[in-house]
C-alpha positions in Angstrom: 75.1 6.0 -36.8 77.5 8.7 -35.5 80.0 10.7 -37.1 83.6 10.6 -36.0 84.2 13.7 -33.3 87.5 13.6 -31.4 85.6 16.6 -29.2 83.3 14.0 -27.2 84.2 11.2 -24.7 83.5 7.5 -25.3 80.9 7.6 -22.7 78.7 10.4 -24.6 79.2 8.5 -27.5 77.8 5.3 -25.8 75.2 7.7 -24.2 74.1 8.9 -27.6 73.7 5.6 -29.1 69.6 4.8 -29.4 70.1 1.3 -28.5 66.4 0.7 -29.3 67.4 1.2 -33.1 69.8 -1.8 -32.5 69.7 -5.3 -33.9 70.3 -8.0 -31.3 73.8 -8.5 -31.6 74.9 -4.8 -32.1 72.7 -4.3 -28.6 75.0 -7.1 -26.8 78.0 -5.6 -28.1 76.9 -2.1 -27.0 76.3 -3.7 -23.7 79.7 -5.3 -23.7 81.5 -1.5 -24.7 79.4 -0.2 -21.5 80.8 -2.9 -19.0 84.4 -3.0 -20.6 83.8 1.0 -20.1 82.8 -0.3 -16.1 79.3 1.2 -16.7 76.3 -0.7 -16.0 73.8 -1.5 -18.9 69.9 -1.9 -18.5 70.1 -4.8 -20.6 71.5 -7.0 -17.6 68.7 -5.5 -15.3 68.9 -3.3 -12.2 72.0 -2.0 -11.1 73.4 -4.0 -8.0 72.9 -2.1 -4.8 76.0 0.2 -3.9 77.3 -0.3 -7.4 77.4 3.5 -7.9 79.7 3.9 -4.8 82.3 1.0 -5.8 85.7 2.1 -7.0 86.2 1.0 -10.7 88.9 -1.2 -10.1 90.3 -3.4 -7.3 94.0 -3.9 -6.1 92.8 -7.3 -5.2 94.3 -10.0 -7.5 91.8 -11.3 -9.7 89.6 -14.9 -8.3 87.6 -16.5 -10.4 84.5 -16.7 -8.4 83.8 -14.5 -5.9 80.6 -14.5 -3.9 78.3 -11.1 -4.5 78.7 -10.0 -0.7 83.0 -10.0 -1.3 82.4 -7.5 -4.5 85.2 -4.9 -4.0 84.7 -2.9 -7.2 82.6 -2.1 -10.2 84.8 -4.3 -12.4 84.2 -7.3 -10.2 80.3 -7.0 -11.5 80.8 -5.9 -15.3 84.0 -8.0 -16.2 81.9 -11.5 -15.8 79.0 -10.1 -17.8 81.0 -8.9 -20.8 83.2 -12.0 -21.0 79.9 -13.9 -21.1 78.5 -11.5 -23.9 81.7 -11.7 -25.8 81.4 -15.7 -25.9 77.9 -15.1 -27.3 78.1 -12.7 -29.9 82.0 -13.3 -30.8 85.1 -11.0 -30.8 84.6 -10.0 -34.4 80.9 -8.7 -33.9 82.1 -6.8 -30.9 84.9 -5.3 -33.1 82.7 -4.4 -35.8 80.7 -2.6 -33.2 83.3 -0.3 -32.3 84.4 0.3 -35.9 81.2 1.2 -37.4 78.6 2.2 -34.6 80.9 4.1 -31.8 83.6 5.6 -34.4 81.2 5.8 -37.6 83.7 3.9 -39.7 82.6 1.6 -42.8 82.2 -1.9 -42.7 84.5 -2.0 -45.3 87.0 -0.1 -43.1 86.6 -2.6 -40.6 86.2 -5.6 -42.6 89.7 -4.6 -44.6 91.3 -3.9 -41.1 90.0 -6.9 -39.1 91.0 -9.5 -42.0 94.0 -7.9 -43.1 95.8 -4.7 -41.5 95.5 -5.8 -37.9 98.4 -8.5 -39.0 100.5 -6.0 -40.4 103.6 -4.4 -39.5 104.0 -0.9 -39.0 106.1 -1.0 -42.3 104.1 -3.1 -44.2 100.8 -0.6 -43.4 102.9 2.1 -44.4 103.3 0.4 -47.8 99.8 -0.3 -48.0 99.1 3.8 -47.7 101.4 4.6 -50.7 99.8 5.5 -53.7 100.9 3.3 -56.5 104.0 4.6 -58.5 103.7 5.9 -62.2 105.7 4.1 -64.7 107.9 6.8 -66.8 107.2 5.3 -70.1 
């Protein structure tokens, strides 16, 4: 598991993860994370020809289906694959992967955030973070 370190890039964090040591769900979550960062993941097979020469994003309006010969950006390849993976493993597993594997937080931290804290307003979060008040007896 990786420790939190703000001195390295997300790409470096992803490269440092031992994909072979992950269970299937986390391996798919790693692929999803790479794809959302517009990086190819070997789990999808060989990189499409010319992929490295494409821009990350296209200025064209997103279309639901575009034949491969009309791919204009890396995102045109990575986004449909990322969406498919998210349908397979679910948003919760992808969120947990970010917290636990990529950022080195605990399962408990993620679960508390995922089930409660992400729905709180900033003011409610501040109240939760305050230490309990001692009564003056």
